[in-house]
N, C-alpha and C positions, 0 to 999 in steps of 0.2 A: 504493499500500500504506499503511494507516495505521500509526501508531507501535506500536499493541498487537499488531498481526499481525505486524509486522516482528520485535519483539523476541521473540514467541513463536517465530518461525522461527530467529532468531539464537540463542536458548537452546539449540538442537539441535546447535550447531557442536562440533567435537572439543575436549576440554578442553585438550589439550597443544598449542596453537598456539605456533609459534615466536614470537620477538620480531618478526621481519620480518612474518610473517603476521598477528600480532595488530596491528601498527602500520598494515598496509595494511587490515585489516578496519574498525579504528576510523576511518580516513581517509575510507572510503566509507560509513559509517553515521551514524546520528544519535547514536550512543552517545558521551557525554562523561564524564569522570572527573577531579575535581578534588581535590587534596590540601591540606588545612589545614596551613599552615606559619607559623612566625615568622622574624623577620629574623635572630635569632641562629643558627637552622639554617644558612642561608648563610654567615654570617660565621665561624662556627666550623669547619663541615665543607668550605666551598668551593663555590661555584656549580656547578662542573661536576660535582662529586660528587654533589651533591643532585639536579640535573637528569637526571644519568645514571641514578641509582637509579629516579627518577620514570619516565622514558621507557621504560626497559627493562621496567617492570612495568605498562605500560599506561595511565599517567596521561597526559591530554591538556591538562591545565590545572593551575594552582597558584593557591591562595587564600591570600593573605598577610595576616597580621594587621596592619591599617594603624593601628588603635588597639585596645589591650587593657587588661585589668585586672591586679590582683595575682595572684600565685601562687607556688607552690614546685612546681618540675616535676622529676621524673626523667628523665634523657635518656641511655638506654642505649648509644646509639652515637656519642653526641657526643665527638669526640677532645680537646677542650679541658677540659671540665667534665661531671660526671655529675649535679650538682644545681644547679638554675638558680632564683634567686630574680628575680621579674620586676620590671621598672620599671613601677610602678603608673600606668595612666592615660595612657601615653605614645603618641605617634603614631610611625609608622615611615616618614615622609616629611618632606621639607622644605615647610613650609607657606607659602602666600602670606598673610602676616599681614593685608595690606589687605582681605582678604575678610572678616575677623572684626570683631565688634563688642566689647562689654564683655568677653566670655569668649574667652580666647586658649588655644589647645592647648598642651600640654606635649611636648616633642620628646625622643625617645629618644637615649641617648648614642652609639648605633651610627651616627647620622646623620654625627656629627663625624668617624668614622672611614672615611666613604665608602660606607657601606651604606644602601640605602634601598629604597622600593617602585620607584623608578625604575630602580635597578640590577637588581633583581630582573626587572622587566620586560624590561630589555635582554637579559638572559641566557636568559629564557624564550623570546623570540623566536628567539634562536639555535638553540633546540631544537624549534622550530615548536610552541611551547606557548603558551596564552593565560594572561594574568594577571588574576586577580579580587582585589579588596580586601574583607577581612573587617573590618567595622567595628563595635566594640561602642559602643552609643548611650547608654543611660540607666544605666549602671553604671560609676562613675568616682569613687572616693573622693577623689582630690586635688582634682578640680574641685568635688565637693560641700563639701570643707573650705574650699577657697579662696573660693567663692561659695556661703555657706550658704543664700541665699534660693533657689537652684535645687534644694536637697535636698528629698526628701520629708519630712514630719512626721507622726508618728503622732497618735493622738486625744489624747495626754497632752502634745502639744507637742514631744516628743523628736525631734531631727533624725536622719535616717538618712542620713549623708552619702555612703554608697556607693551609694544609690538617688536618681537624679536624676528630677525630677518632669516627666513629658511635658506637663503642663498650663502649665508655666511659659514665658512668652513669650521670655524671655533664653535659656533652653536650646533652645527651638525654633529661635531665630535662629542660635545656635552650630551646631546640627545641620544646618541648611539650608547654613551656610558650610562645615562639615566635609565634607558630601556633595559639594558642588561642587568643593571642593578636591581631594579624592580622585579624582572623575571626570576632572578636568583632567589626570590623570597617565596618561590613555589605557587604563584597565582595561576589561575586558570587561563585568563586572558588579560590583556593590557588594552585599555580603551583609551585611544589617543585623541584628546580634544585639541583644537587649535593647532593642528598639523597642517599649517597653511600660511598665506599671506593674510594678515589680520584685517587690514584696511583701517580707515580712519576712524569710524565710529564703533569702538569695541573697548568698553569697560575702562574708563578712567574716571576719577571722581570730579564731580561737578562739571560736567562737560557743558560747554556753551558755545554757540556759534554767532548769534547776532544777525545773520541772514538766512534766508531759506536756501536749502541745498537739496537738488534733485539727486536721483540715484546716481546719475553720471557724474555729478560734481563731488559726491561723496567718494566715488570710487577714484577720482583723479586725486583727491586730497589724500587718499590713503596709499598710493603708489610709492614704492620704495625705490630710491635712486641712489642707494649707498654704493661703494666701490665694489663690494661683492656682487650685487646684482648687475652692475655695469659689466664687470668682467665675464660673469657667465652669459650675459646676453649677447654680448659682442662675440663670444666664442661660438654661440650657436646662430650667428648671422643676423641678429636682430639689430635694426637701426635704432639704437638706444637714443641717440641725440634726437631723432626725429620725435619719438616718443616724449622726450623731455621738453623740446620746444613747443609741442602742441599743448602739453600739459600745463606748462608754465604760463605760456601767452593766454590760454583759455581761463585759467584760474585768476589771472590779473584782470582780465576784462570782468570776471565775475564779481571781483572785489570792488571794481569801480562802479558797475551798474549791474545788479544781480538779474534783474527780470529778463532781459533779452537773452542772456547766457542760458539761464534756466529754461527758458521757452524753447531755444534751439537744442539743448542737449538735455533731455529728460531721463532717457534710459541708456543702457550700455549700447543698445543697437543703434543709438543716434551718433555715436562716435565714429569717426572716419574708419572704415574697415580696412582700408590699406595699411594704416598704422597699427590698428589694434588687434586684427585677427591674428597675425603672427605673434604679437605680444602676448595675447591670451594663451596661446598653445605654448609660448616658452615658459610662462609662469606655471602651467600644469606640469610641464617637463621637470621644473624645480622641485615641485611637491613630490611627484612620483619618484624621482631619483633619491629623495630623502627618504621616502617610505622603503624604497629598495634596500638602502643603506641599513635601516634599522632591522629589516627582516635579515639582511646578511650578518648583521652583528650577533643576532641571536643563534644563526646557524653556526657561525665561528665558535661561539661559546657552548654549543651542543645544548641549546634550550629551546630546541624546536617544538617541544610540546606546549609551549606558551603561545597562545594566539594573539595576534595584533589585529584590533578592530578599530580603524580610524573613524571619528564622527564625521559624517557627511550629511549636509543639509538636504532636506526633501525637496527644496526650492531650487530649480535649475538656475535661476538668476543669481541667488546667493552663492551657488557653487562656482559659477563664473566670476563673481566678485572677489573670491578668496583663492582662486586657482585649483580647485578640486575637480578631478576627472573620476567619477566613481569606477567606471569600467577598468581603467587601467590600475587604480589603487586597489580594488578587489581582486584583480589578477595576481597582484603580489602577495596579498595577505590572506586571501581566501573568503573574505568577507567585509562588511561594513557595518557600523552602528548608526542608525538614522534617527535623529531627534525629529519626531513628528508632531511638531507644536502647533497644531491646528485645532479647529474647535470642535468638529464632529466627523463622523465616519464618511459622509458623502463627500465633504471636502477633501478627505484623505485619499479616498479611492483613486482618483485619476493619477495624481503624482506617485502613489505608491506602485500602481500597476506599471507605471512608465519605468520605475527604477527597478522593480523585480525583473522586467523584460530586458533591461540594460545589463545587469549583472548576472543574469542566467542562473547558473548553479551555484554561484557563491552564496555564503550565508548572509542573511539579512537579519539584524537585530533591530527591533523598532523601540524608540524611546518615547514615552508619554509623560506629560505633566500629571499630577494628582492633586495639586494644590490649586488654590483660587487666587485670582480670577483666571489664571492661564488655562486651566483644565476646562473652563466653561461650566462644569458641574457634573454630577453623576451621570445624568442621562447621556450627556455628551462624551464623557469618558467611556462608558460602557458602548456607546456606538462606535467609537474608534477601535475599541478591542474586538468587538464583534466584526467589524469590516476587516481588520488585519487578518483576523483567523479565518474568515471567509476565503481571504486571498492566499491563504497557505503560510502566513507567518506564525511561526511556533516560539520565537524567542523575544523577550521583552525586557526593557530596563525601565524603572519608574523613578521620577524626579519628584520628591526628594524625602527621605524619611524624617530629617529634622524640621522641614518646613511645613509639614501637613498635619492638621489635626488627625489623631489616632483614627477617629471615624472613618477617615478616607483610606484608611488600609484595607477596610472592608470592601471598598470598591473593586480592588484589585482581586481579592478572594472572589468576588461575584463575577468579575470578568473572566478569571481563569476557570471557573466552574462551568 
């Protein structure tokens, strides 16, 4: 029985499965469900409490943020604090520093208190659950500040320290070391977020613009013109100066009088194809080659049992904006993880079918919001899960344990049933 036929069959199972029935069903099916978590979830609530909540609601795996960026999070069921300010760019495991070159990772303070990826994995095994590592790659402000040469630079030479450039050889070496270091902790898969060109609008504090920006203008503002990009582009025959001249002159016109420029260039398709079609292809080559390097690093260290699953947007425009090509990336890794942050199942159906058709036999893991307002609500959430299962998707990630009321965990159990 193929996975699509199996999932269509299981979609007809009764909704009100008991915990024991659901657990038995998950053990005998291909269905897997992982919850994105942070180290402080376990440190603050207790390992047994968190894993108890996850298991009784049908989760089979946990995806721990092994490295993450800045943030201010509301934590509704955290017993120690309700507002959490994150330690920016820190890793949640004890690193093997001998693996790293010039760039060294920054370690989270909870490591000194005895909490780590290894501790989470130990407790996950007690509950019969697999541990995955969630790794943020090219989005790290402390590293971009400490090592300014690895940060992206816009066409005016301004550094974007929260955006690390995937063209940079030192950053690529760091990410190879990081992935091998994480894999050595015995995780099932490594979920690679932000393995791409980040762009202009992506996660810095108190972002302000002052003028309206179309999609095309945001794209131009986020392009990287650092020496590493110039060298790689010129090696592949890209007219980098042509891209630079157009980008700078267009943005200077925008700054003088936004309306005409925004009207002329609304989306990426409005940009001159002769300049940007080869450029888009080159950027995708950069990301694919980095993905290939990470895979080869695992092979070299004989860590091939660990899966690599890059996060790939369900939106084709978003994929072009950041230089992601799902077919080639999935070809190297064997699968992708797709955050499907849409409101309901019918909106999801078309883009999901397109992606399934593109990647063919590669694995597709689907990520869903469970919190509000992003999830839309219970009905919308269940609609998305049902649509995905009708189309043969049997692997899910859910965002995010610490953010959501515990009541919403029951949505997951109902959807999986």
